[in-house]
C-alpha positions in Angstrom: 6.7 4.8 -2.0 5.8 7.6 0.7 6.3 10.5 -2.5 4.4 7.9 -5.1 1.0 7.7 -2.1 1.9 11.7 -2.0 1.1 12.0 -5.6 -1.5 9.6 -5.7 -3.5 11.4 -3.3 -3.0 15.0 -4.0 -6.3 15.6 -5.4 -8.3 13.4 -2.4 -10.9 16.2 -1.0 -9.3 16.5 2.4 -13.0 17.0 4.4 -14.6 14.4 2.9 -12.4 11.6 4.0 -11.0 10.4 7.8 -7.2 9.4 6.8 -5.2 6.9 8.4 -1.7 5.8 7.4 0.1 3.2 8.3 3.7 2.5 8.3 6.8 0.1 9.6 7.4 0.5 13.1 10.8 1.2 12.0 10.2 3.5 9.1 12.0 6.8 10.0 11.2 8.4 7.3 7.4 8.3 5.9 5.8 10.3 8.2 8.4 13.4 8.4 8.2 13.1 4.3 3.9 14.0 4.5 4.1 16.0 7.4 6.7 18.2 5.3 4.4 18.5 2.3 1.5 21.2 1.9 -0.2 19.0 -0.4 0.1 16.1 2.0 -3.5 14.7 3.3 -3.8 15.2 6.9 -4.5 12.0 9.2 -3.5 9.7 11.6 -0.4 7.6 11.9 -0.2 4.5 12.6 2.5 1.6 13.6 3.0 -1.6 13.0 5.9 -4.8 12.7 7.3 -5.0 9.8 6.5 -8.7 7.7 9.9 -8.7 6.9 13.2 -6.8 7.2 15.9 -6.0 4.7 17.7 -9.6 4.8 15.9 -11.1 7.0 16.4 -15.1 6.4 13.2 -16.8 4.9 12.8 -19.1 7.9 12.3 -16.6 10.1 10.1 -14.0 8.1 7.2 -17.0 9.1 7.0 -15.8 13.1 7.5 -11.9 11.9 4.9 -12.1 9.0 2.1 -13.6 11.9 2.7 -10.6 14.1 2.5 -8.3 11.6 -0.9 -10.2 10.3 -2.2 -10.2 14.0 -0.6 -6.2 14.2 -2.9 -5.7 11.3 -6.2 -7.7 12.3 -6.1 -5.4 15.5 -6.0 -2.0 13.4 -8.6 -3.1 11.0 -10.8 -4.1 13.0 -10.4 -1.0 15.8 -10.4 1.2 12.1 -12.9 0.3 9.8 -12.4 1.2 6.7 -14.0 1.0 3.8 -11.4 1.7 1.4 -7.8 0.7 1.9 -5.0 2.4 -0.6 -2.5 0.7 -0.7 0.9 1.2 -3.3 3.2 -1.0 -2.8 5.7 -1.5 0.1 5.8 -4.9 2.0 4.3 -3.5 5.2 0.9 -3.1 3.1 0.1 -6.7 2.7 -1.2 -7.7 6.5 -3.0 -4.6 5.8 -4.4 -5.3 2.8 -5.1 -9.2 3.7 -6.7 -8.1 7.0 -9.0 -5.1 5.1 -10.1 -7.9 2.9 -11.3 -9.7 6.1 -13.0 -7.1 7.4 -14.8 -6.4 4.3 -12.5 -3.2 3.0 -12.5 -2.7 -0.5 -8.8 -2.7 -1.8 -7.4 -0.5 -4.2 -3.4 -1.5 -5.3 -1.3 1.0 -6.9 1.8 -0.6 -8.2 5.2 0.9 -8.0 6.1 3.5 -10.4 9.3 1.4 -10.8 8.0 -1.7 -12.1 8.1 -1.7 -15.6 8.5 -5.2 -16.6 7.0 -7.5 -14.1 5.2 -6.6 -10.5 6.8 -6.8 -7.1 6.6 -9.2 -4.9 4.2 -7.5 -2.6 2.1 -7.0 -6.1 1.6 -10.2 -6.6 1.4 -10.9 -3.4 -1.5 -9.0 -2.8 -3.0 -8.8 -7.3 -5.3 -12.2 -6.6 -6.9 -9.8 -3.3 -7.3 -6.7 -4.8 -10.6 -5.1 -6.0 -8.3 -2.7 -8.1 -5.1 -3.4 -9.3 -3.2 -0.1 -10.7 -0.1 -0.5 -12.7 2.0 2.8 -14.5 2.6 1.0 -17.2 0.4 -0.3 -19.9 2.7 -3.7 -20.9 1.9 -5.1 -17.6 -2.0 -5.4 -18.4 -0.1 -8.0 -20.9 1.0 -10.2 -18.2 -2.1 -9.0 -15.5 -5.6 -9.0 -17.3 -7.3 -7.6 -13.8 -4.6 -4.4 -13.9 -5.9 -1.3 -14.9 -3.6 0.9 -16.8 -4.9 4.6 -15.7 -2.2 7.3 -17.3 -3.5 10.1 -15.1 -1.0 7.8 -13.1 2.0 7.2 -15.2 5.0 9.1 -15.3 5.4 11.0 -18.6 6.3 9.4 -21.4 5.2 5.5 -20.2 
């Protein structure tokens, strides 16, 4: 997902925006990937607990999701963003809900690999997103509020 976010933010005016990045506390690669890219936006990095780890039982997800939502709400309340751009990892779900709770606009960009259906993250965020971007035109027939933006799509989509 870090590579996708790098591509999505490539043309943004770095001087115009105060950027904050949010990653899971257990994410060991995203920040390094951004720092290694000369085209990456610069900004502060923040860590939040994951709502659910891979292979975590669904019942234990209730507690970890509540912890992640509380952490995200504290972060969003302190940063007060006007806009949140999210692109797919499950870590973004509590951030997206907290952002909407505090009045921020939300743009969600579904993962490139979601060709026939939305990810679980996409399905959870779809109802609350101000704009919902997909990379494959066929998804707009199943999700009417989804927008296919060709400039974001891989070749031959």
